N, C-alpha and C positions, 0 to 999 in steps of 0.2 A: 627556281622551284624548291620549296622546302621539302625536307625529308618526310614530314607527315603527309604532305600532298602527294609525293611520289608513292608512298605506301598505299594511300587510299586509291590512287589511280591503278596501281598494280592489282589491288584486291578486286576492283571493279572489272579489270581486264580478265583476271583469272575466273571470276564468276561467269562472265560472258562466254569464255572458252568452254567452261564446264557445261553450261546450258547448250551451247552449239554442238558439243560432242555427245550429248545424251542420245543413246540409241534405243530402239524398241526393246532391246534385251534387258533393259533396266525396268524394274517394276515401277509403275507410275505412282506418284504420291496420292493422287485422288482420281477417281473416274471423271471423264468429261461428261458433257450433257448426254452423249449417246452411249451405246454399249461398248464394252471392251472385247477384244478377240485376240487370239494368238497371231503372231506375225512370223513369217517364214522368208528365207532366201534360198534359192536353189544353190546347191554345191556342184558346180559344173565339172569338178575334177574327181568325183566319186561315182562308181568305184574305179579301181585301176584296170587297165586293159587285161583281158583274159590271156592266159598262155596258150601255147600249142596250136595257134591259128584257130582257136575256138570261137564260134559265133553263137549268139542267142537267137532262138526263134521267138515265137510269141511267148511273152513272160506272163504266166497265168496265175501266179500266186506269190505272196510275200508274207513273211512273219519275222519277228525279232525274238530271240531266246533270252534267257535270264542273264546272259553274259553280254548282251547287246550285239551279238552276232546277227547278221541279216541273212535270212534264208529265202531263196527263190526257187520256183519250179518253172520250167519252160518246155516248149515243144520243138525239139530239133527238126521234127518232120515238117514243120511249117516253112522251113527255109527254102528259098528258090533254088532250082537246079544249078544256076550259074553262081550262086553263093558257095557251092560245094564242089568246085572244080577238082579239088584234091581227091574227091571220092570217086571220080569217074574211072572207068576201066578202059584204057589206061588213064592215069591221072592227067588232067588237062593243065594243071598248075600245082604249085605247092600250097595254095590256099583255097578253100578253108574246110573246116570240119564243124559239125554240130557239137556243142559242149554237152557234157553229161546232163541229164535232166534236172538233177538237184544240185544246187550250188549254195555255198555259204561264204560270206565276206565278214571280215572283222571291221572295226571302226575306221581303220586306216584304208579300207577299200581293198585289202588283200584277200585273195581267194584262199580259204582255209579248208574247205570240204568240197568234194565233187564225186557224185555217184548216181546210181539209178538206172532204170531200164529193166527189161525182162530178165528173169533169173529163175533158179530152181525153187520150187515150193510155193510160188505165188503167181498171180495173174496181174501183170503190169497193165495199167489202163492204156487203151489205144489212143486216148487224148487226155493226158493228165491235167488235173485242174485243182488248184488250191494246195497250200502247204501250211501245216501248223506244227509248231514245236511246243510240246506240252511241258508241264512243270517238272516232269521226270527226265526231260531231255529227249523224249521220243519224238519222231517225226512222222506225221500223218499225211497221206496223199489221197486225193479223190480223183475222179475222172468224169468226162462227159463225152466219151467216144460212142457214137451211134453205130459205126460200122466196124468190121474186123480189120485188124492189122495183119501183116504176114504171120506174126506169131500167133494171133488169135485164130487165124484160119486153120492152123494146125491142131487146135484143140479138138478132142474127140466129140464134144457136144456141139461143135460149131454149126454143122449143116442143119440138124433138126431144129435147133433153137432159132437160128436165123430164119428158118422157114416159117416160124410163128411170129415173125416181126419184132422180136425182142432186140434190145440193145446190149452191147458188150459190157459197158462199164456199170456194173451193178454192185460194186464193192468199194471198200476203202481199205487202205494198207497202212501198216504200222512198222516203222523201222527204228533202229538205233540211230544216233546222230552220225555214225560212221557208215550207215547203209546196211547193217545186218538186219535181215528180215525177222520180224517178231510175230506178226499176226495179220490175217486177212479176215475181214467180216464181209460176207456176201460172196456170191459167185457170178462169173460172167454170164450174161444172157438170161439170168434168172429173175430179174426184177419184175414183180407182178402188180405194181401200183402202190399208191400211198398208204395202203393198209397191210402191205407185206412187212412182216416183222423180222425177217431174216436177210433180206436183200434190199438194195437201194435201186435208184434209177437215175443214173447220171448225177451223182452227188457233187455239188459245186464247192463246198467249203466245210471244214471241220474246225472245232476248237474243243479243248478240254478244260473243265472247271477245276482249278487246283484245290478247291475246298471240298468238293464232293467226288472228284475223280470221275466225273461224268463226261461222256463224249457227246457233243452237240453236232449235228450234221444238217446243213442246209441242202435239202434233197428235193429237187434241185432243178435239173433240166428236163427230167421226165416225170418226176413226182411233184406234188404241191404241198410239201410239209417240212416241218422241223422235227427231227427224230432224235431221241436221247437214249444212249446206251451206257453201260459200264465200260470204262476205258481199259480195264484189265481183262475182262472176260468176254466183252461184246454182248452181254445180257441186255435184252430190251427193257427200257424203263417207261417211256411215254412218247407220244407224238401229237402234233396238232397242226392245224392249217391257219389261214388268215382269220383274224378276230378270235382266235382260240377255237374256231369251229372244227368239226370233224372234216378232214380233207375230202374233197370231191375232185376226181380227175376228169370230169366232163370238160371237153375242149371249149374254152371261152372264145367269143368273137374278138377281133382285133381291138386293141385299146383305143378309146377315144377320150380326149380331155374331158374331165368331169366324171368319168366312170368311178364307181366305188364298189367293185365286185366283192362278194362275200368269200371268194377264194383267192389264193395266190395265183398269179398268172406266171407261168414259167418264163425265165428261170427264177426259182427262189435262190438267190445268188450269193449274197454276203450275210455274215452273221457276226455279232460281237457280244461279249458278255462283260458287264460292268461289275465292279467289286461289290456293289450293293445287290447283285442278283438280277438286275434288269437285263433282258435279252433283246437285242436290236436286230431285226431281220430286213434284208433288202428284197422287196418285191419289185424286181428290176423293171420289167416292162409295164408295170402299173405306176411307175414313177413315185413310189412311196416307200417309207420305212415304217414298220410297225414295232411297237415296244410291248414286251410281255414280261410277266414274272417268270422265274425259272420253271414253274409248273405249267406254263403255257396259258396263263390267264391274260387276256388282252388288257392293255393299260391305255395306250394312246397311239396316234399315228400322225404322220406329216407327209406332205407331197413336196417333191423337189422338182422344180421346173416342170410342172404338170402338163405343159403343152408338148413335151418331148414324145416323139413317136419312135419307130424303129427299135433300136436296142434298148431304149429306156434310159433313165437318168440315175438310177441307184445301183451301181455296180458292186460297191463294197463299202463297209463302214468300219471305222476304228475309233478308239477313245483316246482323249488326251491323258497325259500322265501326271497331272496335278492330283493331289490327294482326293479331291471331290470328283475327279473326272468330269469336269464341268462342260467339256466340249465334245462334240462328235465331228469326225471328218468323213465326208462322203465322197467317194470317187464317182464322177459322172463321165462315163466314157463316150456319151453321145455329144455332150456340150463341151467336152475337153477341159474340165476344170475340177478342182477340189472345193467342195462346199464346207464351210465351218458353221456348225449349228450349236446353239445353246441346248445342252442336254435336257435341262428341266422343261423348257417350253417347246423344244424342237423347232424353234425359229431359226431360219437361216440368217446368220449375221453378216457374212461376207463370203466371197469366193476368190480363188486365184487360179491362174493358168489360162492357156489359150491353145488353139490348134497349131501344130507346127513341129518341126524337127529339132529346133534349138533347145539347149538346156532350159528347163522351166516351162516348156511347151509340152503338149501331149498329142499323141494319136491313139485314141481309145484307151485312156487310163482305166485300168482294170481292177487293181488291188491296192490296198493302202494299209500301212501298219506304222506304229510308233515305237521308239526306243525309250529307255528310262530317262533320258535327258530331254525328251519332248520332240526330238527330231522326227521327221515324217518321211516315209519311204513309199514310193509308188512304182507300179509296174504297168507296162503297156502291152496290149494284145494286138492282133492283126499285124500290120507292118510296123507298129511302134517298136517292139522287140528290144526293150531295155528296162532297167531299173534306175530310178533317180532318188537322190536324197535331198531333202529340204531342211535346212538348219533352223531350229527354233530360236527366235530372237526375242522372246518374251511377249508381254501383252501391250497393246496400244489401242487407243480409241479407233473405232470403225469410221473411216472417212469415205470409203468407196464400197459399194455393194459388190462390184467386180473389180479386182485389183489388176487383172492382166498378169503378165509374166513377172514373177518376183525375182528379178535379177539382183545380184549382189550390189550393195551400195558402195563398197570399196573398189 
């Protein structure tokens, strides 16, 4: 064999190897016949185990700060009695304890912050819900507790307020990243409905617009509105309901596929704000997402798995991290998957996940967030009790509407 022939064969072999080793993380040269969508793989070793025999209860919120640290909030009260043998009197074993409600992990999966719970000067939710870290590094917490905790029962206004049928979690809280209390907006048991400008009613999720310093609240499990306040003072700015309508708290009948009600059906659950000012709201048990301008003007909507009953299909929504924020990620806790939508058309391109306990599977996926590298983080409520990371692997042609479990290829 000549030297020239050997060189040609080697070049061909190298080219074949390069083609074979191309992964979805590499940007495609040109789009295929169908649409492109982000590709993910579950990271089964993230985060690292918690210290101190700590356990997570229902993990009810996730956010990523500007340093790519991942924040979660969970409910230790949801742990079963036998998960907490160490807390019995006398202790039944050395394991385990509920972790503090607010936890933060770095990219290595190491625990870097832990705090939260009742304290002086503020009313901690009886059922915390949602966490947001704003552009100033402040941490916001909501809640959807309908009944009193032991701490709430000791409040002087508890007996009279509960006699009027009101719910406890009518407030949102603001802390520093190390857990120092900064501000409370609203008071327990005081929520009066969707036109109350001082209190909330079971607020599900918050976010702060870094450009305007406005606080958006998906409010929530008791009310049927989005409300916007000044994030420094708590001063009221505006609020709206479905289609930009004036909110109406009239109880709606149970959802039926094909319904298109003029109001949100509780819970108004997830909310996301794009860089271009578009606001995306999860009308959870109506199986839909509605898009608005920042002033509350309705723009468009889409339905996700519209035959879904029960808890509904639109638990939370997050944006991709490309400059155009071309994609929406929707957590579907009833169908146990993450939907990937084209943001412009609101068309569902593909979905991944399935029900189960293994990495990459879900039991009631509840919240979703992204980091600066495009990685995706999910939390699970009910008995799911965990946070998972899905590594962004780039764009690829959509070949399946439902991908199933996105297990690592290596």
